[in-house]
C-alpha positions in Angstrom: 123.1 49.9 129.1 123.8 51.8 125.9 123.0 55.5 125.5 119.8 56.3 123.7 120.4 57.0 120.0 119.4 60.6 119.3 119.7 60.2 115.5 116.9 57.8 115.0 113.4 57.1 116.4 111.2 54.1 116.0 107.5 53.7 116.3 104.5 51.4 115.3 101.3 52.6 113.7 98.2 50.4 113.3 94.8 50.6 111.5 92.4 47.7 111.1 94.7 44.7 110.3 97.6 46.8 109.0 100.7 47.3 111.1 103.5 49.7 110.1 107.0 49.8 111.7 108.4 53.3 111.1 111.9 54.6 111.5 112.7 58.3 111.2 116.1 59.9 110.9 117.2 63.4 110.0 117.9 63.6 106.3 116.7 64.9 102.9 113.1 63.8 103.0 113.3 60.3 101.4 110.5 58.0 102.2 111.0 54.2 101.7 108.1 51.8 102.1 108.9 48.1 102.0 112.0 48.8 100.0 110.3 51.0 97.4 109.9 54.7 97.0 106.7 56.2 98.3 105.4 57.0 94.9 106.0 53.4 93.7 104.4 51.7 96.7 101.4 54.1 97.0 100.7 55.2 93.4 97.5 57.0 94.3 98.0 60.7 95.3 95.5 60.4 98.1 97.5 57.6 99.8 100.7 59.6 99.3 99.1 62.7 100.9 97.9 60.6 103.9 101.5 59.4 104.5 103.0 62.9 104.2 100.4 64.7 106.3 102.2 64.4 109.7 105.4 65.7 108.1 103.6 68.5 106.3 101.8 69.7 109.4 105.0 69.8 111.4 107.0 71.3 108.5 109.5 68.4 108.3 108.9 67.1 104.8 112.4 67.9 103.6 114.3 67.3 106.8 113.4 63.7 107.8 114.1 60.4 106.1 111.4 57.8 106.8 111.8 54.0 106.4 108.7 51.9 106.8 107.8 48.2 106.8 104.1 47.7 106.5 102.0 44.5 106.3 98.4 43.4 106.4 95.2 45.1 105.3 94.5 47.0 102.1 96.1 50.1 100.5 94.1 52.7 102.4 94.5 50.9 105.7 98.3 50.6 105.2 98.5 54.3 104.3 96.7 55.3 107.5 98.9 52.9 109.6 102.0 54.5 108.1 100.6 58.0 108.9 99.9 56.9 112.5 103.4 55.5 112.9 105.1 58.6 111.5 103.1 60.8 113.9 104.0 58.7 116.9 107.7 58.7 115.9 107.7 62.5 115.5 106.2 62.8 119.0 108.9 60.5 120.5 111.5 62.5 118.6 110.2 65.9 119.8 107.5 66.1 122.5 106.7 69.8 121.4 105.1 68.5 118.2 102.4 66.6 120.2 99.7 69.4 120.3 99.9 70.0 116.6 99.7 66.3 115.7 97.0 65.7 118.3 94.9 68.6 116.9 95.1 67.1 113.4 94.0 63.7 114.9 97.1 61.8 113.7 97.9 60.3 117.1 94.5 58.7 117.5 94.5 55.0 116.7 91.3 54.3 114.7 89.7 51.3 116.5 87.2 50.4 113.8 87.8 47.0 112.3 85.8 44.2 110.7 83.2 42.6 113.0 83.5 38.8 113.2 80.9 36.4 111.8 78.7 34.9 114.4 77.7 31.2 114.5 74.3 30.4 113.1 74.2 33.5 110.9 75.4 34.1 107.4 77.4 37.1 108.3 78.4 39.4 111.2 74.9 41.0 111.5 72.9 39.5 108.7 70.3 37.0 109.7 68.7 34.2 107.6 65.4 35.3 106.0 62.4 34.7 108.2 59.9 32.1 106.8 56.4 32.2 108.4 55.1 29.0 106.7 
């Protein structure tokens, strides 16, 4: 069995239907999402901030390179999935970062997702209008 690679860490982050495969390595702070720069893939500043939050909280913005493959969901969901994946990768990289990331709630997987449509109804919770006569 090969020795564990100490120069790279992999992790998966999820939110709703989005799934992000994250790989972190020591470097200059480059973040690549689906082959594009962070600012190109997430043009909105709020989404960029969500992605950078775990690195900012742990003071590793300029010392870690991040490579991400993300699929499914919308823009916000993908940004939160990437944030979750980066936080999990940082904890597997250095266990001492766990209390800081846990206090910021970046390690909690948000379980909320779309409720399925039920048979005999027009939507998940909506009912057909009641007709008395």
